[in-house]
One Martini backbone bead per residue (centre of mass of N, CA, C, O) as a GRO file, in nm:
protein
   73
    1MET     BB    1   8.448   6.132  -9.559
    2ALA     BB    2   8.733   6.016  -9.542
    3PRO     BB    3   8.888   6.266  -9.453
    4LEU     BB    4   8.742   6.293  -9.174
    5LEU     BB    5   8.807   5.998  -9.075
    6ALA     BB    6   9.121   6.025  -9.092
    7LEU     BB    7   9.155   6.259  -8.897
    8ALA     BB    8   9.009   6.143  -8.648
    9ASN     BB    9   9.177   5.862  -8.641
   10ASP     BB   10   9.489   5.955  -8.705
   11HIS     BB   11   9.441   6.266  -8.539
   12PRO     BB   12   9.309   6.295  -8.229
   13GLY     BB   13   9.485   6.571  -8.148
   14ASP     BB   14   9.373   6.743  -8.321
   15ARG     BB   15   9.191   7.045  -8.347
   16LEU     BB   16   8.996   6.910  -8.591
   17ALA     BB   17   8.874   6.640  -8.489
   18PRO     BB   18   8.600   6.726  -8.379
   19LEU     BB   19   8.492   6.846  -8.637
   20ALA     BB   20   8.514   6.589  -8.806
   21ARG     BB   21   8.302   6.430  -8.645
   22GLN     BB   22   8.074   6.615  -8.686
   23ARG     BB   23   8.065   6.620  -8.997
   24ALA     BB   24   8.029   6.325  -9.025
   25GLY     BB   25   7.759   6.311  -8.879
   26ASP     BB   26   7.614   6.498  -9.072
   27LEU     BB   27   7.653   6.338  -9.338
   28TYR     BB   28   7.498   6.087  -9.243
   29PHE     BB   29   7.230   6.237  -9.195
   30LEU     BB   30   7.187   6.443  -9.438
   31ARG     BB   31   7.294   6.258  -9.701
   32LEU     BB   32   7.259   5.939  -9.594
   33LYS     BB   33   7.035   5.868  -9.385
   34ASP     BB   34   7.222   5.780  -9.110
   35GLY     BB   35   7.153   5.781  -8.774
   36THR     BB   36   7.339   5.566  -8.651
   37ALA     BB   37   7.616   5.686  -8.763
   38ALA     BB   38   7.573   5.970  -8.644
   39ILE     BB   39   7.558   5.884  -8.341
   40ALA     BB   40   7.847   5.758  -8.339
   41GLN     BB   41   7.998   6.028  -8.395
   42TYR     BB   42   7.885   6.202  -8.172
   43GLU     BB   43   7.975   6.016  -7.940
   44GLU     BB   44   8.271   6.019  -7.992
   45CYS     BB   45   8.315   6.324  -7.972
   46VAL     BB   46   8.216   6.349  -7.665
   47THR     BB   47   8.408   6.133  -7.546
   48ARG     BB   48   8.685   6.259  -7.656
   49TYR     BB   49   8.558   6.591  -7.648
   50PRO     BB   50   8.399   6.733  -7.394
   51ARG     BB   51   8.566   7.039  -7.421
   52SER     BB   52   8.510   7.129  -7.676
   53TRP     BB   53   8.377   7.391  -7.872
   54ASN     BB   54   8.143   7.161  -8.002
   55ALA     BB   55   8.003   6.996  -7.784
   56ALA     BB   56   7.723   7.124  -7.748
   57GLU     BB   57   7.625   7.081  -8.033
   58VAL     BB   58   7.656   6.768  -8.038
   59ARG     BB   59   7.463   6.715  -7.797
   60ARG     BB   60   7.207   6.827  -7.938
   61LYS     BB   61   7.215   6.636  -8.185
   62LEU     BB   62   7.208   6.368  -8.023
   63GLU     BB   63   6.936   6.421  -7.879
   64LEU     BB   64   6.764   6.459  -8.132
   65LEU     BB   65   6.815   6.176  -8.243
   66ARG     BB   66   6.719   6.006  -8.002
   67LYS     BB   67   6.435   6.109  -8.001
   68ARG     BB   68   6.362   6.022  -8.289
   69ARG     BB   69   6.414   5.723  -8.234
   70SER     BB   70   6.224   5.672  -7.987
   71SER     BB   71   5.951   5.763  -8.155
   72LEU     BB   72   5.980   5.521  -8.356
   73ASP     BB   73   5.950   5.270  -8.148
   0.00000   0.00000   0.00000
């Protein structure tokens, strides 16, 4: 997790930064079972990189997590 967040935070202009944010969100959700942290990473990704090649996939994941969260409330 640390290398992904370091890349995303320290080198936001790097071509791999959007992927690092996405992977960090994936790890938070799938491995650490932390939906809140995953949502934060996905939101940061689509906010900073709205036109990145992975933006559509990140938006889908974000929407899915938001729906799951709202159904639990």
